[in-house]
PQR file with spaces between the fields and no chain letter, atoms N, CA, C, O and H, PARSE charges and radii, in Angstrom:
ATOM       1  N    MET     1      75.971   31.891   82.132 -0.4000 1.5000
ATOM       2  CA   MET     1      76.658   31.622   83.383 -0.0000 2.0000
ATOM       3  C    MET     1      75.748   31.869   84.585  0.5500 1.7000
ATOM       4  O    MET     1      75.741   31.067   85.520 -0.5500 1.4000
ATOM       5  N    VAL     2      74.984   32.955   84.582 -0.4000 1.5000
ATOM       6  CA   VAL     2      74.120   33.248   85.726 -0.0000 2.0000
ATOM       7  C    VAL     2      73.100   32.134   85.937  0.5500 1.7000
ATOM       8  O    VAL     2      72.827   31.748   87.074 -0.5500 1.4000
ATOM       9  H    VAL     2      74.989   33.606   83.823  0.4000 1.0000
ATOM      10  N    GLY     3      72.543   31.622   84.861 -0.4000 1.5000
ATOM      11  CA   GLY     3      71.597   30.521   84.984 -0.0000 2.0000
ATOM      12  C    GLY     3      72.220   29.318   85.686  0.5500 1.7000
ATOM      13  O    GLY     3      71.583   28.683   86.527 -0.5500 1.4000
ATOM      14  H    GLY     3      72.765   31.935   83.937  0.4000 1.0000
ATOM      15  N    ASP     4      73.458   29.012   85.340 -0.4000 1.5000
ATOM      16  CA   ASP     4      74.148   27.885   85.976 -0.0000 2.0000
ATOM      17  C    ASP     4      74.337   28.136   87.469  0.5500 1.7000
ATOM      18  O    ASP     4      74.132   27.228   88.275 -0.5500 1.4000
ATOM      19  H    ASP     4      73.976   29.528   84.658  0.4000 1.0000
ATOM      20  N    VAL     5      74.721   29.346   87.847 -0.4000 1.5000
ATOM      21  CA   VAL     5      74.922   29.679   89.263 -0.0000 2.0000
ATOM      22  C    VAL     5      73.611   29.539   90.018  0.5500 1.7000
ATOM      23  O    VAL     5      73.587   28.961   91.105 -0.5500 1.4000
ATOM      24  H    VAL     5      74.887   30.083   87.193  0.4000 1.0000
ATOM      25  N    ASN     6      72.529   30.052   89.469 -0.4000 1.5000
ATOM      26  CA   ASN     6      71.229   29.952   90.139 -0.0000 2.0000
ATOM      27  C    ASN     6      70.821   28.501   90.330  0.5500 1.7000
ATOM      28  O    ASN     6      70.287   28.145   91.380 -0.5500 1.4000
ATOM      29  H    ASN     6      72.548   30.522   88.586  0.4000 1.0000
ATOM      30  N    GLN     7      71.058   27.671   89.353 -0.4000 1.5000
ATOM      31  CA   GLN     7      70.693   26.266   89.467 -0.0000 2.0000
ATOM      32  C    GLN     7      71.503   25.585   90.562  0.5500 1.7000
ATOM      33  O    GLN     7      70.968   24.765   91.308 -0.5500 1.4000
ATOM      34  H    GLN     7      71.492   27.960   88.499  0.4000 1.0000
ATOM      35  N    LYS     8      72.776   25.913   90.665 -0.4000 1.5000
ATOM      36  CA   LYS     8      73.616   25.324   91.699 -0.0000 2.0000
ATOM      37  C    LYS     8      73.154   25.762   93.084  0.5500 1.7000
ATOM      38  O    LYS     8      73.113   24.945   94.004 -0.5500 1.4000
ATOM      39  H    LYS     8      73.211   26.579   90.060  0.4000 1.0000
ATOM      40  N    VAL     9      72.808   27.026   93.246 -0.4000 1.5000
ATOM      41  CA   VAL     9      72.336   27.514   94.542 -0.0000 2.0000
ATOM      42  C    VAL     9      71.035   26.830   94.916  0.5500 1.7000
ATOM      43  O    VAL     9      70.867   26.409   96.061 -0.5500 1.4000
ATOM      44  H    VAL     9      72.841   27.690   92.499  0.4000 1.0000
ATOM      45  N    THR    10      70.126   26.713   93.986 -0.4000 1.5000
ATOM      46  CA   THR    10      68.852   26.043   94.261 -0.0000 2.0000
ATOM      47  C    THR    10      69.088   24.593   94.653  0.5500 1.7000
ATOM      48  O    THR    10      68.506   24.111   95.625 -0.5500 1.4000
ATOM      49  H    THR    10      70.262   27.055   93.056  0.4000 1.0000
ATOM      50  N    ARG    11      69.919   23.908   93.922 -0.4000 1.5000
ATOM      51  CA   ARG    11      70.207   22.504   94.215 -0.0000 2.0000
ATOM      52  C    ARG    11      70.858   22.372   95.588  0.5500 1.7000
ATOM      53  O    ARG    11      70.525   21.459   96.344 -0.5500 1.4000
ATOM      54  H    ARG    11      70.392   24.300   93.133  0.4000 1.0000
ATOM      55  N    LEU    12      71.780   23.272   95.918 -0.4000 1.5000
ATOM      56  CA   LEU    12      72.452   23.256   97.214 -0.0000 2.0000
ATOM      57  C    LEU    12      71.444   23.487   98.334  0.5500 1.7000
ATOM      58  O    LEU    12      71.494   22.806   99.358 -0.5500 1.4000
ATOM      59  H    LEU    12      72.050   24.014   95.304  0.4000 1.0000
ATOM      60  N    SER    13      70.543   24.425   98.157 -0.4000 1.5000
ATOM      61  CA   SER    13      69.553   24.712   99.182 -0.0000 2.0000
ATOM      62  C    SER    13      68.645   23.508   99.420  0.5500 1.7000
ATOM      63  O    SER    13      68.298   23.209  100.563 -0.5500 1.4000
ATOM      64  H    SER    13      70.503   24.978   97.325  0.4000 1.0000
ATOM      65  N    VAL    14      68.271   22.839   98.381 -0.4000 1.5000
ATOM      66  CA   VAL    14      67.394   21.685   98.506 -0.0000 2.0000
ATOM      67  C    VAL    14      68.117   20.546   99.216  0.5500 1.7000
ATOM      68  O    VAL    14      67.533   19.882  100.071 -0.5500 1.4000
ATOM      69  H    VAL    14      68.552   23.082   97.453  0.4000 1.0000
ATOM      70  N    GLU    15      69.370   20.317   98.875 -0.4000 1.5000
ATOM      71  CA   GLU    15      70.112   19.223   99.488 -0.0000 2.0000
ATOM      72  C    GLU    15      70.374   19.474  100.969  0.5500 1.7000
ATOM      73  O    GLU    15      70.276   18.546  101.771 -0.5500 1.4000
ATOM      74  H    GLU    15      69.845   20.857   98.180  0.4000 1.0000
ATOM      75  N    LEU    16      70.699   20.683  101.344 -0.4000 1.5000
ATOM      76  CA   LEU    16      71.040   20.982  102.734 -0.0000 2.0000
ATOM      77  C    LEU    16      69.809   21.056  103.625  0.5500 1.7000
ATOM      78  O    LEU    16      69.853   20.653  104.787 -0.5500 1.4000
ATOM      79  H    LEU    16      70.779   21.438  100.692  0.4000 1.0000
ATOM      80  N    MET    17      68.721   21.565  103.085 -0.4000 1.5000
ATOM      81  CA   MET    17      67.471   21.706  103.823 -0.0000 2.0000
ATOM      82  C    MET    17      67.620   22.542  105.093  0.5500 1.7000
ATOM      83  O    MET    17      66.756   22.487  105.968 -0.5500 1.4000
ATOM      84  H    MET    17      68.685   21.892  102.141  0.4000 1.0000
ATOM      85  N    GLU    18      68.686   23.304  105.204 -0.4000 1.5000
ATOM      86  CA   GLU    18      68.898   24.169  106.359 -0.0000 2.0000
ATOM      87  C    GLU    18      68.734   25.631  105.996  0.5500 1.7000
ATOM      88  O    GLU    18      68.518   26.476  106.865 -0.5500 1.4000
ATOM      89  H    GLU    18      69.388   23.348  104.493  0.4000 1.0000
ATOM      90  N    TYR    19      68.836   25.925  104.727 -0.4000 1.5000
ATOM      91  CA   TYR    19      68.856   27.298  104.281 -0.0000 2.0000
ATOM      92  C    TYR    19      67.704   27.580  103.343  0.5500 1.7000
ATOM      93  O    TYR    19      67.272   26.712  102.584 -0.5500 1.4000
ATOM      94  H    TYR    19      69.012   25.239  104.021  0.4000 1.0000
ATOM      95  N    VAL    20      67.213   28.801  103.404 -0.4000 1.5000
ATOM      96  CA   VAL    20      66.144   29.222  102.510 -0.0000 2.0000
ATOM      97  C    VAL    20      66.576   30.519  101.853  0.5500 1.7000
ATOM      98  O    VAL    20      67.028   31.448  102.523 -0.5500 1.4000
ATOM      99  H    VAL    20      67.564   29.506  104.020  0.4000 1.0000
ATOM     100  N    LEU    21      66.437   30.573  100.558 -0.4000 1.5000
ATOM     101  CA   LEU    21      66.754   31.769   99.802 -0.0000 2.0000
ATOM     102  C    LEU    21      65.448   32.449   99.420  0.5500 1.7000
ATOM     103  O    LEU    21      64.618   31.865   98.722 -0.5500 1.4000
ATOM     104  H    LEU    21      66.070   29.819  100.014  0.4000 1.0000
ATOM     105  N    HIS    22      65.268   33.672   99.872 -0.4000 1.5000
ATOM     106  CA   HIS    22      64.068   34.445   99.553 -0.0000 2.0000
ATOM     107  C    HIS    22      64.435   35.475   98.499  0.5500 1.7000
ATOM     108  O    HIS    22      65.357   36.268   98.693 -0.5500 1.4000
ATOM     109  H    HIS    22      65.942   34.147  100.439  0.4000 1.0000
ATOM     110  N    ASN    23      63.730   35.466   97.407 -0.4000 1.5000
ATOM     111  CA   ASN    23      63.953   36.438   96.342 -0.0000 2.0000
ATOM     112  C    ASN    23      62.710   37.313   96.251  0.5500 1.7000
ATOM     113  O    ASN    23      61.884   37.155   95.352 -0.5500 1.4000
ATOM     114  H    ASN    23      62.981   34.822   97.249  0.4000 1.0000
ATOM     115  N    GLU    24      62.594   38.235   97.195 -0.4000 1.5000
ATOM     116  CA   GLU    24      61.435   39.116   97.244 -0.0000 2.0000
ATOM     117  C    GLU    24      61.778   40.334   98.084  0.5500 1.7000
ATOM     118  O    GLU    24      62.886   40.443   98.609 -0.5500 1.4000
ATOM     119  H    GLU    24      63.265   38.363   97.926  0.4000 1.0000
ATOM     120  N    ASP    25      60.846   41.228   98.207 -0.4000 1.5000
ATOM     121  CA   ASP    25      61.051   42.456   98.969 -0.0000 2.0000
ATOM     122  C    ASP    25      61.290   42.126  100.443  0.5500 1.7000
ATOM     123  O    ASP    25      60.483   41.437  101.067 -0.5500 1.4000
ATOM     124  H    ASP    25      59.946   41.139   97.781  0.4000 1.0000
ATOM     125  N    CYS    26      62.382   42.610  100.988 -0.4000 1.5000
ATOM     126  CA   CYS    26      62.751   42.278  102.369 -0.0000 2.0000
ATOM     127  C    CYS    26      61.740   42.790  103.389  0.5500 1.7000
ATOM     128  O    CYS    26      61.636   42.219  104.474 -0.5500 1.4000
ATOM     129  H    CYS    26      63.038   43.170  100.481  0.4000 1.0000
ATOM     130  N    LEU    27      60.995   43.840  103.080 -0.4000 1.5000
ATOM     131  CA   LEU    27      59.978   44.310  104.026 -0.0000 2.0000
ATOM     132  C    LEU    27      58.900   43.257  104.221  0.5500 1.7000
ATOM     133  O    LEU    27      58.435   43.033  105.339 -0.5500 1.4000
ATOM     134  H    LEU    27      61.080   44.304  102.198  0.4000 1.0000
ATOM     135  N    LYS    28      58.510   42.618  103.142 -0.4000 1.5000
ATOM     136  CA   LYS    28      57.493   41.560  103.218 -0.0000 2.0000
ATOM     137  C    LYS    28      58.064   40.322  103.919  0.5500 1.7000
ATOM     138  O    LYS    28      57.426   39.763  104.811 -0.5500 1.4000
ATOM     139  H    LYS    28      58.889   42.799  102.235  0.4000 1.0000
ATOM     140  N    THR    29      59.238   39.907  103.524 -0.4000 1.5000
ATOM     141  CA   THR    29      59.836   38.686  104.054 -0.0000 2.0000
ATOM     142  C    THR    29      60.136   38.789  105.541  0.5500 1.7000
ATOM     143  O    THR    29      59.843   37.863  106.297 -0.5500 1.4000
ATOM     144  H    THR    29      59.756   40.361  102.799  0.4000 1.0000
ATOM     145  N    SER    30      60.709   39.893  105.964 -0.4000 1.5000
ATOM     146  CA   SER    30      61.148   40.024  107.352 -0.0000 2.0000
ATOM     147  C    SER    30      59.990   39.973  108.351  0.5500 1.7000
ATOM     148  O    SER    30      60.183   39.570  109.497 -0.5500 1.4000
ATOM     149  H    SER    30      60.946   40.645  105.350  0.4000 1.0000
ATOM     150  N    LYS    31      58.817   40.369  107.938 -0.4000 1.5000
ATOM     151  CA   LYS    31      57.661   40.341  108.843 -0.0000 2.0000
ATOM     152  C    LYS    31      57.220   38.913  109.185  0.5500 1.7000
ATOM     153  O    LYS    31      56.599   38.691  110.225 -0.5500 1.4000
ATOM     154  H    LYS    31      58.660   40.697  107.006  0.4000 1.0000
ATOM     155  N    GLY    32      57.532   37.960  108.329 -0.4000 1.5000
ATOM     156  CA   GLY    32      57.091   36.588  108.557 -0.0000 2.0000
ATOM     157  C    GLY    32      58.151   35.683  109.165  0.5500 1.7000
ATOM     158  O    GLY    32      57.904   34.492  109.348 -0.5500 1.4000
ATOM     159  H    GLY    32      58.036   38.140  107.485  0.4000 1.0000
ATOM     160  N    LEU    33      59.322   36.216  109.480 -0.4000 1.5000
ATOM     161  CA   LEU    33      60.400   35.388  110.026 -0.0000 2.0000
ATOM     162  C    LEU    33      60.457   35.487  111.547  0.5500 1.7000
ATOM     163  O    LEU    33      60.242   36.562  112.106 -0.5500 1.4000
ATOM     164  H    LEU    33      59.523   37.184  109.331  0.4000 1.0000
ATOM     165  N    PRO    34      60.742   34.391  112.211 -0.5600 1.5000
ATOM     166  CA   PRO    34      60.883   34.436  113.668  0.2800 2.0000
ATOM     167  C    PRO    34      62.095   35.278  114.073  0.5500 1.7000
ATOM     168  O    PRO    34      63.093   35.330  113.353 -0.5500 1.4000
ATOM     169  N    LYS    35      62.000   35.929  115.221 -0.4000 1.5000
ATOM     170  CA   LYS    35      63.134   36.706  115.724 -0.0000 2.0000
ATOM     171  C    LYS    35      64.330   35.781  115.935  0.5500 1.7000
ATOM     172  O    LYS    35      64.168   34.607  116.268 -0.5500 1.4000
ATOM     173  H    LYS    35      61.189   35.886  115.805  0.4000 1.0000
ATOM     174  N    GLU    36      65.503   36.307  115.743 -0.4000 1.5000
ATOM     175  CA   GLU    36      66.772   35.595  115.910 -0.0000 2.0000
ATOM     176  C    GLU    36      66.911   34.392  114.964  0.5500 1.7000
ATOM     177  O    GLU    36      67.628   33.441  115.275 -0.5500 1.4000
ATOM     178  H    GLU    36      65.635   37.261  115.473  0.4000 1.0000
ATOM     179  N    SER    37      66.236   34.431  113.827 -0.4000 1.5000
ATOM     180  CA   SER    37      66.332   33.312  112.886 -0.0000 2.0000
ATOM     181  C    SER    37      67.202   33.648  111.679  0.5500 1.7000
ATOM     182  O    SER    37      67.360   32.812  110.789 -0.5500 1.4000
ATOM     183  H    SER    37      65.654   35.203  113.574  0.4000 1.0000
ATOM     184  N    ILE    38      67.763   34.839  111.630 -0.4000 1.5000
ATOM     185  CA   ILE    38      68.515   35.278  110.460 -0.0000 2.0000
ATOM     186  C    ILE    38      69.999   35.312  110.773  0.5500 1.7000
ATOM     187  O    ILE    38      70.425   35.932  111.747 -0.5500 1.4000
ATOM     188  H    ILE    38      67.635   35.518  112.353  0.4000 1.0000
ATOM     189  N    ASP    39      70.787   34.637  109.934 -0.4000 1.5000
ATOM     190  CA   ASP    39      72.237   34.667  110.056 -0.0000 2.0000
ATOM     191  C    ASP    39      72.855   35.685  109.105  0.5500 1.7000
ATOM     192  O    ASP    39      73.895   36.268  109.414 -0.5500 1.4000
ATOM     193  H    ASP    39      70.441   34.133  109.142  0.4000 1.0000
ATOM     194  N    LEU    40      72.228   35.903  107.955 -0.4000 1.5000
ATOM     195  CA   LEU    40      72.807   36.785  106.955 -0.0000 2.0000
ATOM     196  C    LEU    40      71.704   37.382  106.090  0.5500 1.7000
ATOM     197  O    LEU    40      70.761   36.693  105.702 -0.5500 1.4000
ATOM     198  H    LEU    40      71.384   35.429  107.704  0.4000 1.0000
ATOM     199  N    ILE    41      71.834   38.659  105.797 -0.4000 1.5000
ATOM     200  CA   ILE    41      70.973   39.313  104.812 -0.0000 2.0000
ATOM     201  C    ILE    41      71.880   39.889  103.748  0.5500 1.7000
ATOM     202  O    ILE    41      72.776   40.680  104.042 -0.5500 1.4000
ATOM     203  H    ILE    41      72.600   39.219  106.112  0.4000 1.0000
ATOM     204  N    TYR    42      71.647   39.493  102.518 -0.4000 1.5000
ATOM     205  CA   TYR    42      72.384   40.047  101.386 -0.0000 2.0000
ATOM     206  C    TYR    42      71.416   40.934  100.629  0.5500 1.7000
ATOM     207  O    TYR    42      70.432   40.451  100.069 -0.5500 1.4000
ATOM     208  H    TYR    42      70.918   38.851  102.279  0.4000 1.0000
ATOM     209  N    ALA    43      71.687   42.211  100.609 -0.4000 1.5000
ATOM     210  CA   ALA    43      70.808   43.166   99.942 -0.0000 2.0000
ATOM     211  C    ALA    43      71.450   43.629   98.641  0.5500 1.7000
ATOM     212  O    ALA    43      72.607   44.049   98.617 -0.5500 1.4000
ATOM     213  H    ALA    43      72.486   42.604  101.064  0.4000 1.0000
ATOM     214  N    ASP    44      70.698   43.548   97.590 -0.4000 1.5000
ATOM     215  CA   ASP    44      71.142   44.023   96.290 -0.0000 2.0000
ATOM     216  C    ASP    44      70.051   44.946   95.755  0.5500 1.7000
ATOM     217  O    ASP    44      69.287   44.577   94.864 -0.5500 1.4000
ATOM     218  H    ASP    44      69.758   43.207   97.609  0.4000 1.0000
ATOM     219  N    PRO    45      69.995   46.145   96.312 -0.5600 1.5000
ATOM     220  CA   PRO    45      68.911   47.051   95.945  0.2800 2.0000
ATOM     221  C    PRO    45      69.105   47.628   94.549  0.5500 1.7000
ATOM     222  O    PRO    45      70.192   47.539   93.978 -0.5500 1.4000
ATOM     223  N    PRO    46      68.063   48.211   94.013 -0.5600 1.5000
ATOM     224  CA   PRO    46      68.241   48.949   92.763  0.2800 2.0000
ATOM     225  C    PRO    46      69.177   50.136   93.020  0.5500 1.7000
ATOM     226  O    PRO    46      69.264   50.634   94.142 -0.5500 1.4000
ATOM     227  N    PHE    47      69.858   50.571   91.998 -0.4000 1.5000
ATOM     228  CA   PHE    47      70.878   51.587   92.180 -0.0000 2.0000
ATOM     229  C    PHE    47      70.579   52.888   91.450  0.5500 1.7000
ATOM     230  O    PHE    47      71.500   53.618   91.082 -0.5500 1.4000
ATOM     231  H    PHE    47      69.788   50.166   91.086  0.4000 1.0000
ATOM     232  N    LEU    48      69.296   53.188   91.236 -0.4000 1.5000
ATOM     233  CA   LEU    48      68.899   54.459   90.618 -0.0000 2.0000
ATOM     234  C    LEU    48      69.547   54.621   89.243  0.5500 1.7000
ATOM     235  O    LEU    48      70.045   55.693   88.899 -0.5500 1.4000
ATOM     236  H    LEU    48      68.548   52.596   91.535  0.4000 1.0000
ATOM     237  N    SER    49      69.531   53.542   88.468 -0.4000 1.5000
ATOM     238  CA   SER    49      70.206   53.542   87.169 -0.0000 2.0000
ATOM     239  C    SER    49      69.376   54.179   86.055  0.5500 1.7000
ATOM     240  O    SER    49      69.914   54.585   85.025 -0.5500 1.4000
ATOM     241  H    SER    49      69.127   52.671   88.748  0.4000 1.0000
ATOM     242  N    GLY    50      68.056   54.262   86.271 -0.4000 1.5000
ATOM     243  CA   GLY    50      67.199   54.809   85.226 -0.0000 2.0000
ATOM     244  C    GLY    50      66.935   53.838   84.089  0.5500 1.7000
ATOM     245  O    GLY    50      66.561   54.260   82.995 -0.5500 1.4000
ATOM     246  H    GLY    50      67.619   53.932   87.107  0.4000 1.0000
ATOM     247  N    ARG    51      67.122   52.546   84.326 -0.4000 1.5000
ATOM     248  CA   ARG    51      66.965   51.543   83.284 -0.0000 2.0000
ATOM     249  C    ARG    51      65.936   50.484   83.674  0.5500 1.7000
ATOM     250  O    ARG    51      65.590   50.333   84.846 -0.5500 1.4000
ATOM     251  H    ARG    51      67.426   52.203   85.215  0.4000 1.0000
ATOM     252  N    ILE    52      65.460   49.764   82.678 -0.4000 1.5000
ATOM     253  CA   ILE    52      64.632   48.581   82.901 -0.0000 2.0000
ATOM     254  C    ILE    52      65.526   47.377   82.622  0.5500 1.7000
ATOM     255  O    ILE    52      66.080   47.254   81.530 -0.5500 1.4000
ATOM     256  H    ILE    52      65.741   49.886   81.726  0.4000 1.0000
ATOM     257  N    PHE    53      65.665   46.500   83.595 -0.4000 1.5000
ATOM     258  CA   PHE    53      66.484   45.303   83.442 -0.0000 2.0000
ATOM     259  C    PHE    53      65.588   44.131   83.070  0.5500 1.7000
ATOM     260  O    PHE    53      64.504   43.968   83.631 -0.5500 1.4000
ATOM     261  H    PHE    53      65.214   46.600   84.482  0.4000 1.0000
ATOM     262  N    ASP    54      66.036   43.330   82.140 -0.4000 1.5000
ATOM     263  CA   ASP    54      65.301   42.147   81.714 -0.0000 2.0000
ATOM     264  C    ASP    54      66.341   41.089   81.360  0.5500 1.7000
ATOM     265  O    ASP    54      66.955   41.135   80.294 -0.5500 1.4000
ATOM     266  H    ASP    54      66.916   43.463   81.684  0.4000 1.0000
ATOM     267  N    PHE    55      66.529   40.132   82.272 -0.4000 1.5000
ATOM     268  CA   PHE    55      67.558   39.115   82.080 -0.0000 2.0000
ATOM     269  C    PHE    55      67.057   37.779   82.607  0.5500 1.7000
ATOM     270  O    PHE    55      66.617   37.695   83.754 -0.5500 1.4000
ATOM     271  H    PHE    55      66.030   40.095   83.138  0.4000 1.0000
ATOM     272  N    ASN    56      67.116   36.757   81.805 -0.4000 1.5000
ATOM     273  CA   ASN    56      66.684   35.407   82.197 -0.0000 2.0000
ATOM     274  C    ASN    56      65.289   35.401   82.825  0.5500 1.7000
ATOM     275  O    ASN    56      65.092   34.824   83.894 -0.5500 1.4000
ATOM     276  H    ASN    56      67.473   36.826   80.874  0.4000 1.0000
ATOM     277  N    ASN    57      64.334   36.035   82.172 -0.4000 1.5000
ATOM     278  CA   ASN    57      62.943   36.094   82.629 -0.0000 2.0000
ATOM     279  C    ASN    57      62.779   36.804   83.964  0.5500 1.7000
ATOM     280  O    ASN    57      61.785   36.591   84.660 -0.5500 1.4000
ATOM     281  H    ASN    57      64.494   36.504   81.303  0.4000 1.0000
ATOM     282  N    CYS    58      63.716   37.624   84.322 -0.4000 1.5000
ATOM     283  CA   CYS    58      63.626   38.419   85.551 -0.0000 2.0000
ATOM     284  C    CYS    58      63.655   39.890   85.154  0.5500 1.7000
ATOM     285  O    CYS    58      64.672   40.387   84.670 -0.5500 1.4000
ATOM     286  H    CYS    58      64.523   37.797   83.757  0.4000 1.0000
ATOM     287  N    LYS    59      62.539   40.584   85.359 -0.4000 1.5000
ATOM     288  CA   LYS    59      62.452   41.992   84.984 -0.0000 2.0000
ATOM     289  C    LYS    59      62.442   42.860   86.229  0.5500 1.7000
ATOM     290  O    LYS    59      61.864   42.501   87.255 -0.5500 1.4000
ATOM     291  H    LYS    59      61.713   40.180   85.752  0.4000 1.0000
ATOM     292  N    PHE    60      63.095   44.008   86.117 -0.4000 1.5000
ATOM     293  CA   PHE    60      63.058   44.978   87.194 -0.0000 2.0000
ATOM     294  C    PHE    60      63.136   46.374   86.617  0.5500 1.7000
ATOM     295  O    PHE    60      63.999   46.672   85.792 -0.5500 1.4000
ATOM     296  H    PHE    60      63.564   44.299   85.283  0.4000 1.0000
ATOM     297  N    ASP    61      62.220   47.234   87.062 -0.4000 1.5000
ATOM     298  CA   ASP    61      62.179   48.611   86.610 -0.0000 2.0000
ATOM     299  C    ASP    61      62.935   49.476   87.622  0.5500 1.7000
ATOM     300  O    ASP    61      62.471   49.656   88.748 -0.5500 1.4000
ATOM     301  H    ASP    61      61.519   46.991   87.733  0.4000 1.0000
ATOM     302  N    ASP    62      64.069   50.001   87.238 -0.4000 1.5000
ATOM     303  CA   ASP    62      64.901   50.831   88.111 -0.0000 2.0000
ATOM     304  C    ASP    62      64.820   52.301   87.700  0.5500 1.7000
ATOM     305  O    ASP    62      65.804   53.038   87.764 -0.5500 1.4000
ATOM     306  H    ASP    62      64.446   49.855   86.323  0.4000 1.0000
ATOM     307  N    ARG    63      63.634   52.703   87.283 -0.4000 1.5000
ATOM     308  CA   ARG    63      63.419   54.115   86.929 -0.0000 2.0000
ATOM     309  C    ARG    63      62.629   54.773   88.058  0.5500 1.7000
ATOM     310  O    ARG    63      61.655   54.211   88.559 -0.5500 1.4000
ATOM     311  H    ARG    63      62.834   52.105   87.231  0.4000 1.0000
ATOM     312  N    TRP    64      63.056   55.954   88.444 -0.4000 1.5000
ATOM     313  CA   TRP    64      62.441   56.692   89.550 -0.0000 2.0000
ATOM     314  C    TRP    64      62.136   58.108   89.083  0.5500 1.7000
ATOM     315  O    TRP    64      62.769   58.613   88.156 -0.5500 1.4000
ATOM     316  H    TRP    64      63.847   56.410   88.037  0.4000 1.0000
ATOM     317  N    THR    65      61.171   58.741   89.722 -0.4000 1.5000
ATOM     318  CA   THR    65      60.835   60.119   89.327 -0.0000 2.0000
ATOM     319  C    THR    65      61.873   61.110   89.830  0.5500 1.7000
ATOM     320  O    THR    65      61.933   62.240   89.344 -0.5500 1.4000
ATOM     321  H    THR    65      60.656   58.331   90.475  0.4000 1.0000
ATOM     322  N    GLY    66      62.679   60.713   90.779 -0.4000 1.5000
ATOM     323  CA   GLY    66      63.734   61.580   91.298 -0.0000 2.0000
ATOM     324  C    GLY    66      64.404   60.941   92.497  0.5500 1.7000
ATOM     325  O    GLY    66      64.025   59.857   92.942 -0.5500 1.4000
ATOM     326  H    GLY    66      62.631   59.795   91.173  0.4000 1.0000
ATOM     327  N    TYR    67      65.409   61.635   93.010 -0.4000 1.5000
ATOM     328  CA   TYR    67      66.165   61.110   94.151 -0.0000 2.0000
ATOM     329  C    TYR    67      65.291   60.880   95.378  0.5500 1.7000
ATOM     330  O    TYR    67      65.460   59.881   96.076 -0.5500 1.4000
ATOM     331  H    TYR    67      65.717   62.515   92.648  0.4000 1.0000
ATOM     332  N    GLN    68      64.369   61.784   95.648 -0.4000 1.5000
ATOM     333  CA   GLN    68      63.561   61.664   96.862 -0.0000 2.0000
ATOM     334  C    GLN    68      62.671   60.427   96.842  0.5500 1.7000
ATOM     335  O    GLN    68      62.502   59.773   97.871 -0.5500 1.4000
ATOM     336  H    GLN    68      64.232   62.596   95.081  0.4000 1.0000
ATOM     337  N    GLU    69      62.104   60.101   95.693 -0.4000 1.5000
ATOM     338  CA   GLU    69      61.289   58.886   95.594 -0.0000 2.0000
ATOM     339  C    GLU    69      62.143   57.657   95.907  0.5500 1.7000
ATOM     340  O    GLU    69      61.704   56.758   96.626 -0.5500 1.4000
ATOM     341  H    GLU    69      62.242   60.633   94.857  0.4000 1.0000
ATOM     342  N    TYR    70      63.350   57.620   95.371 -0.4000 1.5000
ATOM     343  CA   TYR    70      64.263   56.508   95.615 -0.0000 2.0000
ATOM     344  C    TYR    70      64.636   56.417   97.094  0.5500 1.7000
ATOM     345  O    TYR    70      64.597   55.333   97.675 -0.5500 1.4000
ATOM     346  H    TYR    70      63.706   58.350   94.787  0.4000 1.0000
ATOM     347  N    ILE    71      64.992   57.535   97.700 -0.4000 1.5000
ATOM     348  CA   ILE    71      65.364   57.572   99.122 -0.0000 2.0000
ATOM     349  C    ILE    71      64.194   57.117   99.990  0.5500 1.7000
ATOM     350  O    ILE    71      64.378   56.338  100.926 -0.5500 1.4000
ATOM     351  H    ILE    71      65.024   58.416   97.228  0.4000 1.0000
ATOM     352  N    ASP    72      62.998   57.600   99.683 -0.4000 1.5000
ATOM     353  CA   ASP    72      61.810   57.205  100.445 -0.0000 2.0000
ATOM     354  C    ASP    72      61.547   55.705  100.335  0.5500 1.7000
ATOM     355  O    ASP    72      61.075   55.088  101.290 -0.5500 1.4000
ATOM     356  H    ASP    72      62.849   58.232   98.923  0.4000 1.0000
ATOM     357  N    TRP    73      61.847   55.118   99.183 -0.4000 1.5000
ATOM     358  CA   TRP    73      61.636   53.687   98.984 -0.0000 2.0000
ATOM     359  C    TRP    73      62.697   52.858   99.706  0.5500 1.7000
ATOM     360  O    TRP    73      62.368   51.855  100.339 -0.5500 1.4000
ATOM     361  H    TRP    73      62.230   55.619   98.407  0.4000 1.0000
ATOM     362  N    ILE    74      63.958   53.263   99.620 -0.4000 1.5000
ATOM     363  CA   ILE    74      65.032   52.420  100.138 -0.0000 2.0000
ATOM     364  C    ILE    74      65.270   52.572  101.641  0.5500 1.7000
ATOM     365  O    ILE    74      65.725   51.629  102.287 -0.5500 1.4000
ATOM     366  H    ILE    74      64.224   54.078   99.106  0.4000 1.0000
ATOM     367  N    ARG    75      64.972   53.729  102.200 -0.4000 1.5000
ATOM     368  CA   ARG    75      65.258   53.981  103.629 -0.0000 2.0000
ATOM     369  C    ARG    75      64.676   52.911  104.555  0.5500 1.7000
ATOM     370  O    ARG    75      65.419   52.403  105.396 -0.5500 1.4000
ATOM     371  H    ARG    75      64.602   54.495  101.675  0.4000 1.0000
ATOM     372  N    PRO    76      63.409   52.538  104.459 -0.5600 1.5000
ATOM     373  CA   PRO    76      62.872   51.509  105.390  0.2800 2.0000
ATOM     374  C    PRO    76      63.529   50.136  105.180  0.5500 1.7000
ATOM     375  O    PRO    76      63.583   49.334  106.112 -0.5500 1.4000
ATOM     376  N    ARG    77      64.014   49.866  104.000 -0.4000 1.5000
ATOM     377  CA   ARG    77      64.647   48.570  103.738 -0.0000 2.0000
ATOM     378  C    ARG    77      66.042   48.496  104.344  0.5500 1.7000
ATOM     379  O    ARG    77      66.521   47.406  104.655 -0.5500 1.4000
ATOM     380  H    ARG    77      63.969   50.518  103.243  0.4000 1.0000
ATOM     381  N    LEU    78      66.685   49.615  104.514 -0.4000 1.5000
ATOM     382  CA   LEU    78      68.021   49.637  105.108 -0.0000 2.0000
ATOM     383  C    LEU    78      67.965   49.684  106.629  0.5500 1.7000
ATOM     384  O    LEU    78      68.977   49.461  107.293 -0.5500 1.4000
ATOM     385  H    LEU    78      66.295   50.501  104.262  0.4000 1.0000
ATOM     386  N    ALA    79      66.802   49.970  107.184 -0.4000 1.5000
ATOM     387  CA   ALA    79      66.641   50.106  108.630 -0.0000 2.0000
ATOM     388  C    ALA    79      66.201   48.811  109.300  0.5500 1.7000
ATOM     389  O    ALA    79      66.068   48.773  110.523 -0.5500 1.4000
ATOM     390  H    ALA    79      65.980   50.151  106.645  0.4000 1.0000
ATOM     391  N    ILE    80      65.975   47.770  108.544 -0.4000 1.5000
ATOM     392  CA   ILE    80      65.472   46.505  109.113 -0.0000 2.0000
ATOM     393  C    ILE    80      66.480   45.930  110.081  0.5500 1.7000
ATOM     394  O    ILE    80      66.244   44.872  110.663 -0.5500 1.4000
ATOM     395  H    ILE    80      66.082   47.801  107.551  0.4000 1.0000
C-alpha cells in the first residue's frame, strides 16, 4: 500500500508542476529555499525507538546513544 501512495504523490507532483516534495534533512533543504516560499512543512522525525527501519528500500537508523544525543540532533530541526 505505501508503494502505491508514493507513486500517486509523485505522479500528482509531476502533473501539477507547482509542488515539490523534498525527502531529505530539513536543515539542508531549508538553506536552499527562497524566503516566503514555503506553505507547509510536514516533519516526521525519528522517535527514539532504538530500531533500524528498512522498508521499501528506505533505511533509517533510529538508534541513539541516549536522550541527550537525540535532543541535540532534533532541537535545530524544530527551530526552523
